[in-house]
N, C-alpha and C positions, 0 to 999 in steps of 0.2 A: 018153691023152686024154682029155677029158670029154666025156660023151656029147652029142650034137646037142640043144638046146634042143626044147623044145613048142611050136612058136610057133603062137599060139591067134592067128586073125583076127578082132580088135576092129575100130571099135569099139561099145561096144550104141549104140543110138538115143539121139541126143541128148537126146531129150526125157525120157530117163532118168535124163541126166545123167552124169556117168565116177565111175568108183568108184575108191575111193584106195586106194594101198599102203600094204600091211603097214607094221606097225612094226618096228624092229630094235635093238636096244639090244645089245650084244656086250662082254663079258670078252677085255682078254686078257693071259695070262700069258708074264713070260717066264723064261729060263733064269737062278737066279741067277748064275751065272758070265757072262754075256754080256758082251761089253766094252763094248759101247756100246747103251744103249736112246734111241730116241728118240721122245717121244711127243709130239702138241699136244694140248691137251686146252682147248675154250673152256668149260663146264663140269664139273666134278670135281676130282679132288686128285692131284696129283702128288707122290709121295713120294720125296723122296731123301735115301737112308744114305750119308754117306762119299763123295760123290759118285757113285756105284752106284745106278739106277733098276734096284728090285727089282721092279718089277711097276707095271703100271696100271691104275687100274680106269676104260675109255670112257662117260661116263653120259650119256644124250641131252638133261638135264635134270630136275628136278625129280621127274617123273612119267613114267615109261616108257610108251612109249606103241607098244601090241602091238594092230593093229586082225584080225589073223588067227591066231589061235591055231598051227595050221598050218605055221606060216612059225615053226623054232627060230633059236635066236639062237645060233649055230657058228660059232668060228672057230676056226683055229688054234690049239691048247693051248700050241705050242712053234712058236717062227721058227726056220728055217736063221739059223749063223750064220758070218757071213764073216770066213774065218781070214784071221790077221795075222800076218804077219812082222814081225819089227823092225826097225828102220834099222839095218846098222853104219855105226860111228862112228871115225872115220880122226882120230888122233893126231897129229899132225904138232909137231916138236921143232927148236927156231931157236934154234941158240946165236949170239949174239952176241960175236965175237972182240975188238971193240975196245974194249969194258969186260967188267970181272968177273964180270960178271951175267949169267946164261941166261936168256933169257921162253923159256916154251913158249905155243904157241897152238891150240888146239883149235879143228876145222873139220869139219862135217857134208857127207859125200860124197851127194849125192844120189843112191835108188838107184831100180831099176826094179818098183817095191812095187805090189802090185795097189793100187786106191784102198780107204777104208775104206769100210767103209757099204752097205746094200743098193744092188744093180744092175740096169739094167732088163736083160726076157729077150725078147731077139730072137725073139718065137714070136708066132702069131696068134693061132687056134683053142686049144691049148694053154699059151697063157701063164698063168700064178699066177693072175692075175685071175681065172679062170672054174677054178680048181682044184673049185670045192667048189657044191654049188648051194644052199648058206646062207646064201652070203656077198652082202649087198646093206648098201644105205646107210643108216648109225644116223640116226632123228630127231632131227634138230636143231636149233631153233628159228633161223629167221632174219632179220636184221634188215635192211632195206631201202632206201637211201635212197629221197627222195621221187621219183616220175619226173618229170618235165617236160618237152617237146621243145626244151627250149634245150642249147646244146654242151656249157654248167657242171653244169647240173641229169643230163646224160644220164650225164655222166662220172663225176659222184657215185653214181649208182644204181648202172650197171656196177660200180664200183669197192667197192662193198657186196655187191653180187650173188658177185664174186668172193670178198669174207671168206667168206660162207656157204657159196660150192665147197668153199672152204679146208679148213673147217672138216669136213665130210662127206669130201670124196674125202683127206684126208691120214689120215685115219683107214683109210679102208679100202685104199689101198696100204700101209701102214705094217703092220697085219696080216698080209698076206702077204709082207712080206720085199719090195716093189719101193720106192723110192725117190722123194720126194714133195719140188716146192720150188711157188711159186706161182706165176704164168706174170707175165709185163709187161703191162698195157693201154694202147692207141692208141685216143682218140679225135679222130680229125680232122675236120675238115669235110667234107671231101670225098675221096672213092676215089683222086684224081690225086694227093691231098697224100700217098701209103702208099709211100713209096719202102721197099723192105725186102728182105733176104735172100732174098727168097720171091719177088718181083718188082717191078717197080714201075710205079704207078697201075691195078692189078689184070692184068697180061698174063701174070701166071701163076696166079690165082685167082679169075678167072671177075669177077661185078660183085656180089658182096655182101660178107658181113664174113666172115673168113678169120683162120684161126690160121697162121701164121708157126715152124715148128719150129727155123727157125737159131739163132733169137734168143728162142724162149719169149714170144711176142707175141699177144693174141688184137686184133686189128683189127675196129673197130666204126664205119664211118666214118658219117656223123650222115646223108648223102647216097643210103644204101644202108638202112639199118633199117626201110624201109615207115613213114618216120612218116605219109605221107600218107594209109595201110591203116588204120593200129592208133593214131594220134592219142594220147589220154592212159590207155590200156591199158597198162599194166607190162606183163602177163601175157606176150605173144610176145616184148618184148624179152627177156625175161626167158630165155625158152627157147633164143633163139639166142645168147645169151649162154653159155647152159649144152652148147648144140651144139659151139659153138667151144670151152669149157672143156673136153668130150670127146675132141675133136681131144687138146688137151695131154695128159690121161689116157691115151691111147693111144701116145702120145711118151715118155712115165717109165715108161710097164710093159715097150717097147719093141714092142709091135705094131706102131709106125709105121714102126720099122726093118727088121722081119721081111715089110710091108707092100710099103716100099717096093723092096727087093732084088727080089720074087718078081715084079712092076709089069713094073722093069725087064727083067728077062728073059722077060717074057708081050711088051711092046713098049704103051705108054701107054694107044695107041689102037686094040689087037687089041679083038676078042671078049672074051679074057680079063681084057684089062689092065683092061677099061674094065668088069667084075664085080666085079673087085678093090676099083677104089673105089666101084661101090657097097657092096660090104658094110663098106669103111671108111668114108662117109657111114654107111648107114643106120644102125651100132652106134654111132655121136657121137650119132645120133636117140635111139636107146633108152638112152643116157646121161641127155641133158638129160631125156627123163620121167624118169628113175629119180630126179633130183635134184629134180625138182616135185612129183611124189608122195610122197616122204621127206621135205620140205618142208613140204607142204600138212598133216599130219596131227602137226605139231610145235608151233604155239601160236606163230608163232612171224607176219611181215609175210606170209608168202606164204597167202594164206587163200583161201578155196574162188572166191569172184571170181578173183582172178590163175589161180588153177589152172584154173578152166572159159574163162577169156579164152586159155589156151596149149594145152588141149586140143583147142578148135576153131580153132587157127592152123596147125595142122599142115600145110596142105596146100600145101607147099613141093616141088618136086624137079622133074628131067626134064621137066617138063610144061613149064614154065616158057620151057624152050629156052634158056636164057642163052647158052647157049655150041654149042648143034644136040650136044652130044654125051651121051649116055647113060651120064651116070656120078655120077648122084645118089639113083639108084632116083626111081620115080613117083611122082606124089602121094600115091597109093593106099598104097604102102608107105611113106613120109614119116609118112603117120598111124599106119599103122599099127603100125609100131616103135616110134613117139614114145610111142604108148597105151598098148603093153606093156610099154616101162619103166614106165610110172608104175603099171601098174598091178599090179605083179609085185615090182619092187624088188629083181631079183636079177640080180647080174650074168652067169651063167650064161645068163639069159634074155633076154640082148644077145649073143651069142656069135653074131653071125651068118656066121663063120667057116664053121661048122660046118651052118649051116641049106643048104635045097635051093634050088640056083639060080633057082627057082619065086618061091623068098620073096623074094628081092634083086632082080627085073628092074626 
C-alpha cells in the first residue's frame, strides 16, 4: 500500500495568485511480446509494425513543459499483461443422406474466457492509480469551444472539455494498465429531465451536476451549473465538469466498486458511510484540480484567467447543506483538495483514502 500523501494546507493568500502545476511528459515502453497495446495519442507518433504496437512515445506537444525539475517523469517501464487463453472451436460435421454430397459446417462455441485487455481493480487506497508518487497527468494543450450560457453552446463547451480530459486521463490509465473509455454527456435544460439509472430528477443524486456510473454518463443540467453565479466565466464550469469526470476515473479504475461495497457494509448514512462519501467526493475535487493545473501550463485554451476563475470557485460542499448530509466535505476542504491537486499534479497526492479523518471532514 502506498504511503499516505503529505496533505498540505493551501491556499496561499489570494493576492499572491495560484501556483501552477508541474509539467509531466512520460514515456511508456511496452514488452515486445505483448498481445495488444492500445495507446491514445493526440500529438505524437504511433509506430505500427505488422499489426503489433511495439512502443508508444507519449508527447505533450512540441515543447515539454516541466515547471518543477523536482518532479521526475516516471511511469512503469513495463505494464502487466492480461493472460489470454485461446478459445476452443468445436467442429461439427453434418452428413446429408438424401444426396451424394457431404456438407461440413464449423461453429464457434462460446467460452467463459476472461475478457481481454485492462480491467478495473476494486481497491481504494492501494489502487494501481496510486502506486507511484511520480504518476501524474501529462501536460497536453486543451482546445475548448467558446463558452456561452445557451444550451447549445454549453453542450459544445462540455464536449470539448471531455475531449481534453480524455487526452490526459487515457494516457494515465493506460500507463498503469487500467481500462479507459470516454464518458457519455447529457446537458438537459433542467434536472427534472434527467431520468437516469441512478435516479430520476435528482432523487438519488442531490441537486447538482452528477455522474452516473451505471451508464457512464456525466449530467450537466443547465439549471444546476450556477449560471446566475458564474455568468460568462468558463473556469468554474470546466472545474465542475472535471470533478464529475473524476468520478468517471474512479469508476474506470475500480475505486467506485470498492467504495460502494465498503459504504454498503458501513451503512450509507452512518458516520463511516458519510466519511467514505466525503473521501470519494474530495478525491474527485483533487482530480479536477490536477486537470486544470496541468492544462494551465500547456499553452492551450486553459489560460491563467480560466485557471484563476476555477481556483476561486471551489467553495462548494456541505456548507451549502443541499441535502442536510455531511457527504461532500466542508467548503474549506473542497477548496483545499482542489488546490492541492492543481499545484501538485500527482495521483498519490489525491489519495484521500489514506488521509486522516480530520482532512476529509
